[in-house]
C-alpha atoms as an extended CHARMM CRD file, in Angstrom:
* protein
*
       276  EXT
         1         1  MET       CA            -23.6920000000       17.0300000000      -15.8390000000  PROA      1               0.0000000000
         2         2  LYS       CA            -22.5100000000       15.6020000000      -12.5250000000  PROA      2               0.0000000000
         3         3  ILE       CA            -18.8900000000       16.3180000000      -11.6050000000  PROA      3               0.0000000000
         4         4  ILE       CA            -16.4300000000       14.7410000000       -9.1860000000  PROA      4               0.0000000000
         5         5  ASP       CA            -13.4510000000       16.8190000000       -8.0680000000  PROA      5               0.0000000000
         6         6  ALA       CA            -10.8200000000       14.0780000000       -7.9020000000  PROA      6               0.0000000000
         7         7  HSD       CA             -8.1080000000       16.2590000000       -6.3560000000  PROA      7               0.0000000000
         8         8  LEU       CA             -8.5260000000       18.9670000000       -3.7450000000  PROA      8               0.0000000000
         9         9  HSD       CA             -7.0490000000       20.1080000000       -0.4530000000  PROA      9               0.0000000000
        10        10  PHE       CA             -9.2270000000       20.9610000000        2.5270000000  PROA      10              0.0000000000
        11        11  CYS       CA             -7.4490000000       23.1810000000        5.0240000000  PROA      11              0.0000000000
        12        12  PRO       CA             -9.8620000000       25.9090000000        6.1550000000  PROA      12              0.0000000000
        13        13  GLY       CA             -8.3430000000       28.5120000000        8.4130000000  PROA      13              0.0000000000
        14        14  ARG       CA             -4.7500000000       27.9360000000        7.3430000000  PROA      14              0.0000000000
        15        15  GLU       CA             -3.1910000000       31.2290000000        6.2650000000  PROA      15              0.0000000000
        16        16  TYR       CA             -1.4110000000       29.8900000000        3.1710000000  PROA      16              0.0000000000
        17        17  PHE       CA             -4.5620000000       28.2770000000        1.7990000000  PROA      17              0.0000000000
        18        18  ASP       CA             -6.6700000000       31.2940000000        2.7490000000  PROA      18              0.0000000000
        19        19  GLY       CA             -4.4340000000       33.4770000000        0.5600000000  PROA      19              0.0000000000
        20        20  ILE       CA             -4.4720000000       31.2800000000       -2.5180000000  PROA      20              0.0000000000
        21        21  ALA       CA             -8.2450000000       30.8960000000       -2.2160000000  PROA      21              0.0000000000
        22        22  VAL       CA             -8.6870000000       34.6730000000       -2.3530000000  PROA      22              0.0000000000
        23        23  ALA       CA             -6.4000000000       34.8700000000       -5.3960000000  PROA      23              0.0000000000
        24        24  ALA       CA             -8.6700000000       32.3120000000       -7.0940000000  PROA      24              0.0000000000
        25        25  GLY       CA            -11.8110000000       34.2770000000       -6.2850000000  PROA      25              0.0000000000
        26        26  HSD       CA            -12.9090000000       32.0110000000       -3.4340000000  PROA      26              0.0000000000
        27        27  GLU       CA            -13.0320000000       31.7740000000        0.3380000000  PROA      27              0.0000000000
        28        28  ASN       CA            -11.1950000000       28.9370000000        2.0540000000  PROA      28              0.0000000000
        29        29  THR       CA            -14.1590000000       27.8210000000        4.1520000000  PROA      29              0.0000000000
        30        30  GLU       CA            -16.3300000000       24.7340000000        4.3210000000  PROA      30              0.0000000000
        31        31  GLU       CA            -19.4610000000       26.7930000000        3.7320000000  PROA      31              0.0000000000
        32        32  HSD       CA            -18.1100000000       28.4580000000        0.5950000000  PROA      32              0.0000000000
        33        33  LEU       CA            -16.7780000000       25.2020000000       -0.8650000000  PROA      33              0.0000000000
        34        34  ARG       CA            -20.1340000000       23.4740000000       -0.3020000000  PROA      34              0.0000000000
        35        35  GLU       CA            -21.9790000000       26.4000000000       -1.8790000000  PROA      35              0.0000000000
        36        36  GLU       CA            -19.7330000000       26.3990000000       -4.9560000000  PROA      36              0.0000000000
        37        37  TYR       CA            -19.9310000000       22.6280000000       -5.3410000000  PROA      37              0.0000000000
        38        38  ARG       CA            -23.7250000000       22.7390000000       -5.3380000000  PROA      38              0.0000000000
        39        39  ARG       CA            -23.8550000000       25.6980000000       -7.7130000000  PROA      39              0.0000000000
        40        40  LEU       CA            -21.5430000000       24.0170000000      -10.2210000000  PROA      40              0.0000000000
        41        41  GLY       CA            -22.8810000000       20.4570000000      -10.0120000000  PROA      41              0.0000000000
        42        42  ILE       CA            -19.8400000000       19.0240000000       -8.2140000000  PROA      42              0.0000000000
        43        43  VAL       CA            -21.3810000000       16.1720000000       -6.2600000000  PROA      43              0.0000000000
        44        44  HSD       CA            -18.2920000000       14.7890000000       -4.5790000000  PROA      44              0.0000000000
        45        45  GLY       CA            -14.6050000000       15.4580000000       -3.9390000000  PROA      45              0.0000000000
        46        46  ILE       CA            -11.4490000000       13.5320000000       -3.0420000000  PROA      46              0.0000000000
        47        47  VAL       CA             -9.1870000000       15.3110000000       -0.5450000000  PROA      47              0.0000000000
        48        48  MET       CA             -5.4490000000       14.7340000000       -0.9000000000  PROA      48              0.0000000000
        49        49  GLY       CA             -4.7950000000       14.3470000000        2.8110000000  PROA      49              0.0000000000
        50        50  ASN       CA             -1.8110000000       15.8600000000        4.5720000000  PROA      50              0.0000000000
        51        51  ARG       CA             -2.9860000000       15.5670000000        8.1600000000  PROA      51              0.0000000000
        52        52  GLY       CA             -0.8690000000       12.5810000000        9.1500000000  PROA      52              0.0000000000
        53        53  LEU       CA             -1.7810000000        8.9310000000        9.6070000000  PROA      53              0.0000000000
        54        54  ASP       CA             -4.1670000000        9.1950000000       12.5520000000  PROA      54              0.0000000000
        55        55  CYS       CA             -7.5930000000        8.5790000000       11.0380000000  PROA      55              0.0000000000
        56        56  ARG       CA             -9.1690000000       10.7070000000       13.7830000000  PROA      56              0.0000000000
        57        57  GLU       CA             -7.5300000000       13.7490000000       12.1750000000  PROA      57              0.0000000000
        58        58  HSD       CA             -9.3530000000       13.1420000000        8.8910000000  PROA      58              0.0000000000
        59        59  ARG       CA            -12.7070000000       14.7710000000        9.4940000000  PROA      59              0.0000000000
        60        60  TYR       CA            -14.2590000000       16.3020000000        6.3850000000  PROA      60              0.0000000000
        61        61  PRO       CA            -17.6340000000       17.5520000000        5.1680000000  PROA      61              0.0000000000
        62        62  LYS       CA            -20.0200000000       14.8210000000        4.0730000000  PROA      62              0.0000000000
        63        63  GLU       CA            -19.3890000000       15.6280000000        0.3940000000  PROA      63              0.0000000000
        64        64  LEU       CA            -15.7450000000       14.5830000000        0.6740000000  PROA      64              0.0000000000
        65        65  ARG       CA            -13.6680000000       11.4400000000        1.0420000000  PROA      65              0.0000000000
        66        66  TYR       CA             -9.8780000000       11.4990000000        1.3680000000  PROA      66              0.0000000000
        67        67  CYS       CA             -6.6110000000        9.8300000000        0.4530000000  PROA      67              0.0000000000
        68        68  VAL       CA             -4.3950000000        9.3090000000        3.4810000000  PROA      68              0.0000000000
        69        69  GLY       CA             -1.0880000000       11.0830000000        2.8820000000  PROA      69              0.0000000000
        70        70  ILE       CA              2.3410000000        9.6030000000        3.5960000000  PROA      70              0.0000000000
        71        71  ASP       CA              4.6030000000       12.5740000000        4.1280000000  PROA      71              0.0000000000
        72        72  THR       CA              8.1340000000       13.5310000000        5.1870000000  PROA      72              0.0000000000
        73        73  GLU       CA              7.5890000000       12.8710000000        8.8750000000  PROA      73              0.0000000000
        74        74  GLU       CA              6.9030000000        9.1930000000        8.2720000000  PROA      74              0.0000000000
        75        75  LEU       CA              9.6810000000        8.7170000000        5.7140000000  PROA      75              0.0000000000
        76        76  GLU       CA             12.6100000000       10.6780000000        7.1580000000  PROA      76              0.0000000000
        77        77  LYS       CA             13.9310000000        7.6950000000        9.1330000000  PROA      77              0.0000000000
        78        78  GLY       CA             14.1080000000        5.5770000000        5.9510000000  PROA      78              0.0000000000
        79        79  TYR       CA             11.4030000000        3.0190000000        6.7040000000  PROA      79              0.0000000000
        80        80  LEU       CA              7.7840000000        2.6660000000        7.8000000000  PROA      80              0.0000000000
        81        81  ASN       CA              7.3930000000        0.8480000000       11.0960000000  PROA      81              0.0000000000
        82        82  ARG       CA              4.6320000000       -1.5720000000       12.0250000000  PROA      82              0.0000000000
        83        83  GLU       CA              2.6480000000        1.0690000000       13.9050000000  PROA      83              0.0000000000
        84        84  GLU       CA              2.6630000000        3.4030000000       10.8800000000  PROA      84              0.0000000000
        85        85  LEU       CA              1.6020000000        0.6250000000        8.5270000000  PROA      85              0.0000000000
        86        86  ASP       CA             -1.1800000000       -0.3380000000       10.9350000000  PROA      86              0.0000000000
        87        87  ARG       CA             -2.3700000000        3.2810000000       10.9280000000  PROA      87              0.0000000000
        88        88  ILE       CA             -2.3850000000        3.3660000000        7.1360000000  PROA      88              0.0000000000
        89        89  GLU       CA             -4.4320000000        0.1670000000        7.1170000000  PROA      89              0.0000000000
        90        90  GLU       CA             -6.7980000000        1.5990000000        9.7210000000  PROA      90              0.0000000000
        91        91  ASN       CA             -7.5320000000        4.4530000000        7.3020000000  PROA      91              0.0000000000
        92        92  LEU       CA             -8.0080000000        2.1160000000        4.3460000000  PROA      92              0.0000000000
        93        93  ARG       CA            -10.6590000000        0.1620000000        6.2470000000  PROA      93              0.0000000000
        94        94  LEU       CA            -12.8550000000        3.2740000000        6.3640000000  PROA      94              0.0000000000
        95        95  ASP       CA            -15.3290000000        4.0790000000        3.5970000000  PROA      95              0.0000000000
        96        96  THR       CA            -14.3320000000        7.7260000000        4.0840000000  PROA      96              0.0000000000
        97        97  CYS       CA            -10.8160000000        6.8350000000        2.8760000000  PROA      97              0.0000000000
        98        98  ALA       CA            -10.6450000000        6.5110000000       -0.9130000000  PROA      98              0.0000000000
        99        99  GLY       CA             -6.9340000000        5.7450000000       -1.2660000000  PROA      99              0.0000000000
       100       100  ILE       CA             -3.3490000000        6.7310000000       -0.4610000000  PROA      100             0.0000000000
       101       101  LYS       CA             -1.4170000000        9.8790000000       -1.4470000000  PROA      101             0.0000000000
       102       102  LEU       CA              2.3720000000       10.0870000000       -1.8980000000  PROA      102             0.0000000000
       103       103  TYR       CA              4.3480000000       13.3330000000       -2.1470000000  PROA      103             0.0000000000
       104       104  PRO       CA              7.6150000000       12.7030000000       -4.0570000000  PROA      104             0.0000000000
       105       105  GLY       CA              9.5170000000       15.9060000000       -4.6610000000  PROA      105             0.0000000000
       106       106  TYR       CA              8.3950000000       17.2030000000       -1.2880000000  PROA      106             0.0000000000
       107       107  THR       CA              9.8490000000       13.9490000000        0.0560000000  PROA      107             0.0000000000
       108       108  SER       CA             13.2480000000       12.8340000000       -1.2330000000  PROA      108             0.0000000000
       109       109  VAL       CA             12.1880000000        9.2540000000       -1.9190000000  PROA      109             0.0000000000
       110       110  TYR       CA             11.4860000000        7.7110000000       -5.3200000000  PROA      110             0.0000000000
       111       111  VAL       CA              8.1270000000        5.9700000000       -5.5710000000  PROA      111             0.0000000000
       112       112  SER       CA              9.9510000000        2.7950000000       -6.6190000000  PROA      112             0.0000000000
       113       113  ASP       CA             11.8820000000        2.7130000000       -3.3290000000  PROA      113             0.0000000000
       114       114  PRO       CA             11.3060000000       -0.4960000000       -1.3350000000  PROA      114             0.0000000000
       115       115  ILE       CA             10.0550000000        1.6230000000        1.5810000000  PROA      115             0.0000000000
       116       116  TYR       CA              6.7410000000        1.7950000000       -0.2750000000  PROA      116             0.0000000000
       117       117  ASP       CA              6.3890000000       -1.9350000000       -0.9940000000  PROA      117             0.0000000000
       118       118  PRO       CA              4.2110000000       -2.6610000000        2.0600000000  PROA      118             0.0000000000
       119       119  VAL       CA              2.1180000000        0.4260000000        1.2390000000  PROA      119             0.0000000000
       120       120  TYR       CA              1.4590000000       -0.8590000000       -2.2570000000  PROA      120             0.0000000000
       121       121  GLU       CA              0.5810000000       -4.2740000000       -0.8240000000  PROA      121             0.0000000000
       122       122  LEU       CA             -2.0130000000       -2.6340000000        1.4020000000  PROA      122             0.0000000000
       123       123  ALA       CA             -3.4200000000       -0.6430000000       -1.5230000000  PROA      123             0.0000000000
       124       124  ALA       CA             -3.7640000000       -3.7940000000       -3.5960000000  PROA      124             0.0000000000
       125       125  SER       CA             -5.3400000000       -5.6910000000       -0.7160000000  PROA      125             0.0000000000
       126       126  TYR       CA             -7.9900000000       -3.0260000000       -0.1380000000  PROA      126             0.0000000000
       127       127  LYS       CA             -8.3770000000       -2.3060000000       -3.8650000000  PROA      127             0.0000000000
       128       128  LYS       CA             -7.8040000000        1.4060000000       -3.3420000000  PROA      128             0.0000000000
       129       129  PRO       CA             -5.6310000000        3.5910000000       -5.5830000000  PROA      129             0.0000000000
       130       130  VAL       CA             -2.3340000000        5.3010000000       -4.8650000000  PROA      130             0.0000000000
       131       131  ALA       CA             -2.2980000000        8.9440000000       -5.9880000000  PROA      131             0.0000000000
       132       132  ILE       CA              1.1680000000       10.4170000000       -6.5300000000  PROA      132             0.0000000000
       133       133  HSD       CA              2.2150000000       14.0300000000       -6.8260000000  PROA      133             0.0000000000
       134       134  THR       CA              4.0780000000       14.5450000000      -10.1130000000  PROA      134             0.0000000000
       135       135  GLY       CA              5.6160000000       17.5000000000      -11.9120000000  PROA      135             0.0000000000
       136       136  ALA       CA              6.2180000000       20.9960000000      -10.5920000000  PROA      136             0.0000000000
       137       137  THR       CA              6.1620000000       21.6890000000       -6.8690000000  PROA      137             0.0000000000
       138       138  ALA       CA              4.8620000000       24.5690000000       -4.8000000000  PROA      138             0.0000000000
       139       139  GLY       CA              8.2270000000       25.3520000000       -3.2060000000  PROA      139             0.0000000000
       140       140  SER       CA             11.8110000000       25.7740000000       -4.3730000000  PROA      140             0.0000000000
       141       141  ASN       CA             13.1750000000       23.3820000000       -1.7350000000  PROA      141             0.0000000000
       142       142  ALA       CA             11.5160000000       20.3600000000       -3.3560000000  PROA      142             0.0000000000
       143       143  LEU       CA             13.4580000000       18.2000000000       -5.8160000000  PROA      143             0.0000000000
       144       144  LEU       CA             11.9330000000       17.5850000000       -9.2370000000  PROA      144             0.0000000000
       145       145  LYS       CA             13.9270000000       14.4280000000       -9.9210000000  PROA      145             0.0000000000
       146       146  TYR       CA             11.6950000000       12.6280000000       -7.4210000000  PROA      146             0.0000000000
       147       147  SER       CA              8.4290000000       13.9870000000       -8.8460000000  PROA      147             0.0000000000
       148       148  HSD       CA              9.2060000000       13.3950000000      -12.5330000000  PROA      148             0.0000000000
       149       149  PRO       CA              6.4640000000       11.2470000000      -14.1020000000  PROA      149             0.0000000000
       150       150  LEU       CA              8.9720000000        8.7550000000      -15.5250000000  PROA      150             0.0000000000
       151       151  THR       CA              9.6500000000        7.5850000000      -11.9730000000  PROA      151             0.0000000000
       152       152  LEU       CA              6.1240000000        6.1520000000      -11.8590000000  PROA      152             0.0000000000
       153       153  ASP       CA              6.8430000000        3.7040000000      -14.6600000000  PROA      153             0.0000000000
       154       154  GLU       CA              8.9690000000        1.4170000000      -12.4960000000  PROA      154             0.0000000000
       155       155  ALA       CA              6.4130000000        1.3930000000       -9.6900000000  PROA      155             0.0000000000
       156       156  ALA       CA              3.5810000000        0.5910000000      -12.1290000000  PROA      156             0.0000000000
       157       157  VAL       CA              5.5060000000       -2.3320000000      -13.6100000000  PROA      157             0.0000000000
       158       158  ALA       CA              6.5760000000       -3.7110000000      -10.2130000000  PROA      158             0.0000000000
       159       159  HSD       CA              3.0590000000       -3.4700000000       -8.7840000000  PROA      159             0.0000000000
       160       160  PRO       CA              0.5990000000       -4.4150000000      -11.5420000000  PROA      160             0.0000000000
       161       161  ASP       CA             -2.2310000000       -4.9870000000       -9.0390000000  PROA      161             0.0000000000
       162       162  VAL       CA             -2.1300000000       -1.3660000000       -7.8450000000  PROA      162             0.0000000000
       163       163  GLN       CA             -4.1180000000        1.4030000000       -9.5280000000  PROA      163             0.0000000000
       164       164  PHE       CA             -1.8770000000        4.4770000000       -9.6790000000  PROA      164             0.0000000000
       165       165  VAL       CA             -3.0050000000        8.0630000000      -10.2480000000  PROA      165             0.0000000000
       166       166  MET       CA             -0.5090000000       10.5170000000      -11.6930000000  PROA      166             0.0000000000
       167       167  CYS       CA             -1.5740000000       13.8080000000      -10.1310000000  PROA      167             0.0000000000
       168       168  HSD       CA             -1.3440000000       16.9430000000      -12.2990000000  PROA      168             0.0000000000
       169       169  ILE       CA             -0.5460000000       14.7400000000      -15.3430000000  PROA      169             0.0000000000
       170       170  GLY       CA              3.1480000000       15.3230000000      -14.5670000000  PROA      170             0.0000000000
       171       171  ASN       CA              2.9200000000       18.9490000000      -15.6540000000  PROA      171             0.0000000000
       172       172  PRO       CA              5.1100000000       20.3520000000      -17.2200000000  PROA      172             0.0000000000
       173       173  PHE       CA              6.7420000000       17.0240000000      -18.1960000000  PROA      173             0.0000000000
       174       174  LEU       CA              3.7920000000       16.2170000000      -20.4350000000  PROA      174             0.0000000000
       175       175  MET       CA              5.5010000000       14.1030000000      -23.0930000000  PROA      175             0.0000000000
       176       176  ASP       CA              7.0050000000       11.7630000000      -20.4940000000  PROA      176             0.0000000000
       177       177  ALA       CA              3.7440000000       11.6500000000      -18.5670000000  PROA      177             0.0000000000
       178       178  ALA       CA              1.8660000000       10.6350000000      -21.7030000000  PROA      178             0.0000000000
       179       179  ALA       CA              4.3520000000        7.8410000000      -22.4060000000  PROA      179             0.0000000000
       180       180  VAL       CA              3.8980000000        6.4030000000      -18.9050000000  PROA      180             0.0000000000
       181       181  LEU       CA              0.1030000000        6.7030000000      -19.1150000000  PROA      181             0.0000000000
       182       182  GLU       CA             -0.1460000000        5.1040000000      -22.5600000000  PROA      182             0.0000000000
       183       183  LYS       CA              2.1510000000        2.2070000000      -21.6470000000  PROA      183             0.0000000000
       184       184  ASN       CA              0.7950000000        1.1450000000      -18.2640000000  PROA      184             0.0000000000
       185       185  GLY       CA             -2.7210000000       -0.2190000000      -17.9040000000  PROA      185             0.0000000000
       186       186  ASN       CA             -2.7230000000        0.4960000000      -14.1550000000  PROA      186             0.0000000000
       187       187  MET       CA             -1.8780000000        4.1870000000      -14.5470000000  PROA      187             0.0000000000
       188       188  ALA       CA             -4.3950000000        7.0500000000      -14.6860000000  PROA      188             0.0000000000
       189       189  ALA       CA             -4.0020000000       10.8140000000      -14.2550000000  PROA      189             0.0000000000
       190       190  ASP       CA             -5.8850000000       13.7100000000      -12.7920000000  PROA      190             0.0000000000
       191       191  LEU       CA             -5.9770000000       17.0620000000      -14.5670000000  PROA      191             0.0000000000
       192       192  SER       CA             -5.7010000000       19.2120000000      -11.4670000000  PROA      192             0.0000000000
       193       193  GLY       CA             -3.6700000000       22.3390000000      -10.9010000000  PROA      193             0.0000000000
       194       194  LEU       CA             -2.7240000000       23.1210000000      -14.5110000000  PROA      194             0.0000000000
       195       195  TRP       CA             -2.9890000000       26.8350000000      -13.7710000000  PROA      195             0.0000000000
       196       196  GLU       CA             -3.2160000000       28.9940000000      -10.6590000000  PROA      196             0.0000000000
       197       197  GLN       CA             -5.4760000000       31.7230000000       -9.2990000000  PROA      197             0.0000000000
       198       198  ARG       CA             -8.3390000000       33.1520000000      -11.3610000000  PROA      198             0.0000000000
       199       199  MET       CA             -8.1030000000       33.2010000000      -15.1550000000  PROA      199             0.0000000000
       200       200  ASP       CA            -10.3730000000       34.1110000000      -18.0260000000  PROA      200             0.0000000000
       201       201  VAL       CA            -10.4470000000       30.9280000000      -20.0870000000  PROA      201             0.0000000000
       202       202  GLU       CA            -10.4660000000       32.6300000000      -23.4810000000  PROA      202             0.0000000000
       203       203  THR       CA             -7.6320000000       34.9730000000      -22.5440000000  PROA      203             0.0000000000
       204       204  PHE       CA             -5.5780000000       32.1730000000      -21.0270000000  PROA      204             0.0000000000
       205       205  CYS       CA             -6.0080000000       29.9190000000      -24.0570000000  PROA      205             0.0000000000
       206       206  ARG       CA             -4.9900000000       32.7700000000      -26.3460000000  PROA      206             0.0000000000
       207       207  GLU       CA             -1.9960000000       34.0210000000      -24.3630000000  PROA      207             0.0000000000
       208       208  LYS       CA             -0.7740000000       30.5110000000      -23.4260000000  PROA      208             0.0000000000
       209       209  ARG       CA             -1.6220000000       28.9130000000      -26.7480000000  PROA      209             0.0000000000
       210       210  GLY       CA              1.5390000000       26.7950000000      -26.9010000000  PROA      210             0.0000000000
       211       211  TYR       CA              0.9750000000       25.3820000000      -23.4390000000  PROA      211             0.0000000000
       212       212  VAL       CA             -2.6860000000       24.6070000000      -24.1380000000  PROA      212             0.0000000000
       213       213  GLU       CA             -1.8190000000       22.9410000000      -27.4360000000  PROA      213             0.0000000000
       214       214  ALA       CA              0.8470000000       20.8390000000      -25.6900000000  PROA      214             0.0000000000
       215       215  LEU       CA             -1.7130000000       19.6750000000      -23.1290000000  PROA      215             0.0000000000
       216       216  GLN       CA             -4.1650000000       18.7640000000      -25.8790000000  PROA      216             0.0000000000
       217       217  THR       CA             -1.4660000000       17.0320000000      -27.9320000000  PROA      217             0.0000000000
       218       218  TRP       CA             -0.2440000000       14.7450000000      -25.1590000000  PROA      218             0.0000000000
       219       219  ILE       CA             -3.7000000000       13.9940000000      -23.7800000000  PROA      219             0.0000000000
       220       220  GLU       CA             -4.7120000000       12.9760000000      -27.3060000000  PROA      220             0.0000000000
       221       221  TYR       CA             -1.5040000000       10.9230000000      -27.6540000000  PROA      221             0.0000000000
       222       222  VAL       CA             -2.6120000000        8.6690000000      -24.7920000000  PROA      222             0.0000000000
       223       223  ASN       CA             -5.6660000000        7.8910000000      -26.9540000000  PROA      223             0.0000000000
       224       224  ASN       CA             -7.7610000000        6.7420000000      -24.0210000000  PROA      224             0.0000000000
       225       225  TYR       CA            -10.0520000000        9.1100000000      -22.1390000000  PROA      225             0.0000000000
       226       226  ASP       CA            -10.6830000000        6.3870000000      -19.5440000000  PROA      226             0.0000000000
       227       227  LYS       CA             -7.2740000000        7.4460000000      -18.1770000000  PROA      227             0.0000000000
       228       228  PHE       CA             -8.1760000000       10.9960000000      -17.1260000000  PROA      228             0.0000000000
       229       229  MET       CA            -10.1020000000       12.5460000000      -14.2390000000  PROA      229             0.0000000000
       230       230  PHE       CA            -11.1560000000       16.1020000000      -13.5620000000  PROA      230             0.0000000000
       231       231  GLY       CA             -9.6060000000       17.6490000000      -10.4610000000  PROA      231             0.0000000000
       232       232  THR       CA             -9.0380000000       21.2020000000       -9.3020000000  PROA      232             0.0000000000
       233       233  ASP       CA             -6.3100000000       21.3300000000       -6.6370000000  PROA      233             0.0000000000
       234       234  TRP       CA             -8.7540000000       23.5530000000       -4.6860000000  PROA      234             0.0000000000
       235       235  PRO       CA             -8.2670000000       26.2060000000       -3.4920000000  PROA      235             0.0000000000
       236       236  LEU       CA             -5.5880000000       26.8470000000       -6.1350000000  PROA      236             0.0000000000
       237       237  VAL       CA             -7.9720000000       27.6440000000       -9.0090000000  PROA      237             0.0000000000
       238       238  ASN       CA            -11.3580000000       29.2090000000       -9.6120000000  PROA      238             0.0000000000
       239       239  LEU       CA            -13.7230000000       26.2660000000       -9.8770000000  PROA      239             0.0000000000
       240       240  GLU       CA            -16.0770000000       27.6190000000      -12.5310000000  PROA      240             0.0000000000
       241       241  ASP       CA            -13.2740000000       28.8690000000      -14.7510000000  PROA      241             0.0000000000
       242       242  TYR       CA            -11.3890000000       25.6020000000      -14.3820000000  PROA      242             0.0000000000
       243       243  ILE       CA            -14.3690000000       23.4930000000      -15.4120000000  PROA      243             0.0000000000
       244       244  GLY       CA            -14.5350000000       25.6080000000      -18.5550000000  PROA      244             0.0000000000
       245       245  PHE       CA            -10.8220000000       25.1240000000      -19.1880000000  PROA      245             0.0000000000
       246       246  ILE       CA            -10.9240000000       21.3370000000      -18.8930000000  PROA      246             0.0000000000
       247       247  LYS       CA            -13.9040000000       21.3150000000      -21.2650000000  PROA      247             0.0000000000
       248       248  ARG       CA            -11.6080000000       23.0270000000      -23.7690000000  PROA      248             0.0000000000
       249       249  LEU       CA             -9.0020000000       20.2780000000      -23.3860000000  PROA      249             0.0000000000
       250       250  ILE       CA            -11.3600000000       17.2920000000      -23.5380000000  PROA      250             0.0000000000
       251       251  PRO       CA            -13.7930000000       16.5530000000      -26.3980000000  PROA      251             0.0000000000
       252       252  GLU       CA            -17.4410000000       16.6960000000      -25.3640000000  PROA      252             0.0000000000
       253       253  LYS       CA            -17.9650000000       13.0050000000      -26.1040000000  PROA      253             0.0000000000
       254       254  ALA       CA            -15.5850000000       12.1920000000      -23.2150000000  PROA      254             0.0000000000
       255       255  TRP       CA            -16.9070000000       14.6910000000      -20.6570000000  PROA      255             0.0000000000
       256       256  GLU       CA            -19.0240000000       12.1770000000      -18.7360000000  PROA      256             0.0000000000
       257       257  LYS       CA            -16.0110000000        9.9000000000      -18.2650000000  PROA      257             0.0000000000
       258       258  VAL       CA            -13.4890000000       12.5940000000      -17.3840000000  PROA      258             0.0000000000
       259       259  PHE       CA            -15.7250000000       14.6920000000      -15.1570000000  PROA      259             0.0000000000
       260       260  TYR       CA            -17.4670000000       11.8260000000      -13.3690000000  PROA      260             0.0000000000
       261       261  GLY       CA            -17.3400000000        8.2040000000      -14.5000000000  PROA      261             0.0000000000
       262       262  ASN       CA            -13.6050000000        7.5830000000      -14.3200000000  PROA      262             0.0000000000
       263       263  ALA       CA            -13.3970000000        8.8950000000      -10.7450000000  PROA      263             0.0000000000
       264       264  VAL       CA            -16.2000000000        6.5300000000       -9.7010000000  PROA      264             0.0000000000
       265       265  ARG       CA            -14.3530000000        3.6160000000      -11.2840000000  PROA      265             0.0000000000
       266       266  ILE       CA            -10.9530000000        4.5100000000       -9.8290000000  PROA      266             0.0000000000
       267       267  TYR       CA            -11.8710000000        5.8530000000       -6.3830000000  PROA      267             0.0000000000
       268       268  GLY       CA            -14.9190000000        3.6500000000       -5.9350000000  PROA      268             0.0000000000
       269       269  GLU       CA            -18.6570000000        4.0680000000       -5.9420000000  PROA      269             0.0000000000
       270       270  ILE       CA            -19.8280000000        7.0170000000       -3.8610000000  PROA      270             0.0000000000
       271       271  PRO       CA            -22.0110000000        5.9830000000       -0.9130000000  PROA      271             0.0000000000
       272       272  SER       CA            -25.1510000000        8.1000000000       -0.9470000000  PROA      272             0.0000000000
       273       273  ARG       CA            -24.2830000000        9.8000000000        2.3300000000  PROA      273             0.0000000000
       274       274  PHE       CA            -21.1820000000       11.3340000000        0.7080000000  PROA      274             0.0000000000
       275       275  THR       CA            -22.9480000000       13.1510000000       -2.1390000000  PROA      275             0.0000000000
       276       276  CYS       CA            -24.0710000000       16.7660000000       -2.1510000000  PROA      276             0.0000000000
């Protein structure tokens, strides 16, 4: 079975990411990631970019495309200027750029704020999705009211021509995430980062039975496996273990969609030069 990793971070050599990679049983290097992708049948990955708006900064291995990230530095003045919007568009013109990534919670701006209107217009024009961080954050200084999945509902309604991706399925706000996903035809979710480090799947499912059952319940509530994509949040989790975990959450009949087909539909066909 071919797999697309629809949510990863690629920051080799950065101390923070080096540490979490080791905790997950990996090495935070290009060589190790490529080796693991090939071993596990992961043919492609989508990097959630946090290297700024200059497209020259977004250089990745051939197996990866990226979403250009709009982060605190661009938003702290309360608007996006013409130069910044031009840089976002310059990224979107590239076949290496698969979409846009927003970081509410880490940024104190709701995704329905008018500051994003020209960003959504660009996404619609280039027919590329907008991925949005939702749910829990990696640091205590972030504000969850901005990353709650219910905040995506207003953006989805106001911008029906934009394909949105709810990263991390809003975890742990799963009931609200499911309501937003079920209601809005232009909303999908990735299943990345639902645990951390290295875990034995059987032990995790036994010891965290309530959590696993909640995930299964609200994924099933959406009643549409076209809405979900496999993602890892590399290097946060052990790739092999995490594939096994998502297979526990998703019925086998939907594996091809969730592990591969939906990502192709949402992030676009993969040019042959980008595959492993």
